[in-house]
N, C-alpha and C positions, 0 to 999 in steps of 0.2 A: 575479594567479591563480596560484597552485602548483599544479601539477598532474601534466605528466609526467616534470618534473625528478625529483620524491621521492614523493608522497602526491597522493591524492583523499579528500578528506573529504565524506562524503554525508548529509545529513540527511532522516530518510525519518517522515514521520507517520501514524500510524495514523485509522483508519477516522474520517471527520468525521461527525459526526450533524446533519445539518438545520443552521439558522441559527446554534445555539449553535456547532458545531463549527467550523464557518467564522469565527464572531467570535473563538473563541478563535485560531483559525489567525492572524487577521490581529493579534490584539493583541499574542502571544507570539514570532511570528517575529522583531522586531525584534530581541528580546534575546539570543533562542537564535544569532543573527547571531553577535553579538557574541559568545559564549558559545565556537561551535562553527565559525566561520570556512567554511561550509558551501559547497563548488562547486558542489553538486546539492541540490534542494531535493525531495524527493519526497512528496505526499498521497494516501493512498486515499480518491476521491471517489467512492463509489458510493453512499454512503447522505447524501450534500451537501445533496440537494434533498427538503426536509419528510422526513427519515430513510430513506429511498425514492429511490433513483436519482439520476441528477442528468443537467440543462440542458446548453447552450450559455452562455445567459448565465451560469450559476453558473461554468459550465468558465473562461470569460476571468474573470470574478470571481476565482477561485482562481488564474490566471496575474499579474491585476493586482497580487496581494499580493506576490508572490515563489515561487508553487510551479512546477517547472520541468517536472514529468513528472506526469502524474495516471492512479494505478493503479485497478482497478475488481473488479468482482467477479458474484456471483451475481445482483445487485439492476442490473445495467448496462442492462437493458432495460424496467425499473420505469418512467420516462417514457418514453412513448410515441415522443413527437416527437425523442428520439436518436435512432433508427432511420434518422430520415432526413437527418441531418446529423453521426454520427462520421465517416463518411469524409473529414471538411471538419475536423475537429478532428484535425490528426497528435499532439498530446502527450496525448492521452486513451486509455489500453489497454483491451483487456478481456481477459476471461484467451482464452488463443493456444489454447487445447482447446476452442472452441465450433466446431464445423463449418466447413470452409472457408469455406462460399458464407455465414458470418455477417457480416452489416454489420461493419464498421472494422478495428484492427489488434492483435494479441497481444504486439507485439513494437514496440521504435523506438529509433532510436538519435538520441543530439543530438551535436552538434557546440558542444565549450566554445571558448571565448576560445583562441587560442593553436594551433586544430586538433583538442585531445583530443577523442575521442571516449566517449559510456559508451551503454551498451546496458542497456536494459531488458526484463524479461519479464513477463507476467502469467501466471499459470495459477489453475484452480479444481481443489477436490478433486473426489474424486466420493462417497466415503465418508458418509454421511447427507445428501448433495446429489442434485442435478440431474446424471443420467446423460450425460455428454460422453465424449468422446474420453479417452484413457488421457495423464495429464498427464506423467508421468515418460517417456513414448515421444517426445510432442510437445514436451519440453524440450530432449531430448539433438540431437533436429531444430534447433530453434530454437538451441538454445544453438553447436551446430556453425555455421549459420549468421550470426551475432552476433560468434562469435571471428574472423571473416574481416575485422572491419571497429575489433576493440578487444576487449581482455583485461579491461576493467572493464564488468561486467556483474551486474547485480541483479535479484535476483527474488521478486517478490509470488506467494507463495503463501496464495492465499484457499481456507482450507479447514475444513470441522467439527473434523476428528478429529486429536487432538495426535500419532498414531503416524502418521496421513500425511502430517503436514508434518517430522516429525523422519525420516521415511524418505524424504522426498525433501531434506533436507538431505545428509543421506548420501548419497543417490546423487548428487549435482550437486558434493559437495567435492571443491575441486581444479579445479574445472572453471568458478564462476563466482565472483563476488567477495562476494557475502552475498545468503542466502536468509533472506528475512525474512517471517512468517507474520500474517495478517492474517483477518479476519471473526468472530472470537470475541468481540470488542470488551474484553476481559480481559487485559492486560498480563502473561504471564509472565514469570519471573525465572531463565530458561536462557539467558540469552546468551552466547553460547562461542563461538570461532573453533576450526573442526573441526580433525583431523587435516593434512586436504589444505590449508589457508588459508583456506576459506570461514566468511565470519560468519554464524551462525546465534539466530533468537530464534523461537519457535514461535509467539509473538502480538506485536505492538507496542504491541495496545490499541486504546482509540479517544478521539477527542477531541470532547469534547461533555458534557451534564450530570453533574455527580457522584454528585447524590444522585438514582439513576435505576437501573431494570435494564436494562445494556447502552445507554444512551441514552432510553429509552423509559418515561411514566409509569409510576413503581413501582406506583400504586394500580390501573393499571389490566393489570398483568401479575400481580399478587397474585389479583386478584379471576380471571383466567382460571384461573390453577393451581388456585383453590379451589374454584370452576365448573365446571370447562371447559368454557367457553360461549365462543364465538367474541365478540372485541372487536375496536373498531378502535385499533390503536397508534398513539400520539400522541407526538410529542416532546417528553420532559422540560423544565424550566426551571429558574433556580435559579444557583448557581455551577457553574461550567466546570472541564475541566481536558484537558490537552493530554497524549496520549501517545505514545511514538515512540522511535528511537534512532537514535546515532550510530556513522556504521561510518566509519573511516580506513582504504584502502587502498592499498598502497605502488604504485611502476611496474610490478610484473610481476603485478598486479591481485589479489594475494591478501591478506587483510585482514590490518590492523597492530592495531588496537583495535574493538571495539563495548561503546556503551555505553546502557544506557535512560536514557530521556528522559521525565521526569512532573512536570509542572507545573500550577497553580491560579490561574485568574481569576473572579476576580468577576464 
């Protein structure tokens, strides 16, 4: 594994939507490994259980397929059983700006072969979302702590407003290796390396049903918009897509490359 001597290859897979997303991840990861040779594979799994939340068995499934770290977001508590077990699932992180007494952890350090360490930080936005602690203030404290162990730090910013994600990217530029946006399920075309060496994209996209409205059966969503009546969301079916980003990081923790990833699977 080529890491500390030159570079680190990171593959981040956008929000997995139910079993279609998990299936697409499992089917496409082998070919993505051949193409990108990732040292670390990260997936956002907050929608991996029926479209809402995650469970311990699904956590184990994703690790067995090849995920190294699983990030999440505002749906982390949707499957209530996760509250009792999240403290026993070290590679699953929830937004660090939840109150300090919330179960689980908001960051994680993974040690690779050869002793190379990679830090991961999960944050949630506050614009149009649940009121949590300030992600900007929490990020600084968490990054300072992670920096004591590693210069390789990947941030998942799970937020609704593009402006909040862009602002956090600039706020952390030069302090972390990458800021990758999640939550809106639509891959953006603004991948870049910021002035201080931080790789950035506003949203990595989703992994799940292609013919859908952000993963949900399109007819259900259309009816809700037309009638303004509540409806039970169901994960769509059909052809699946996988979205994410590949990031190459130098030995100093600065990003060298960022590339959007988008694949289809029947």
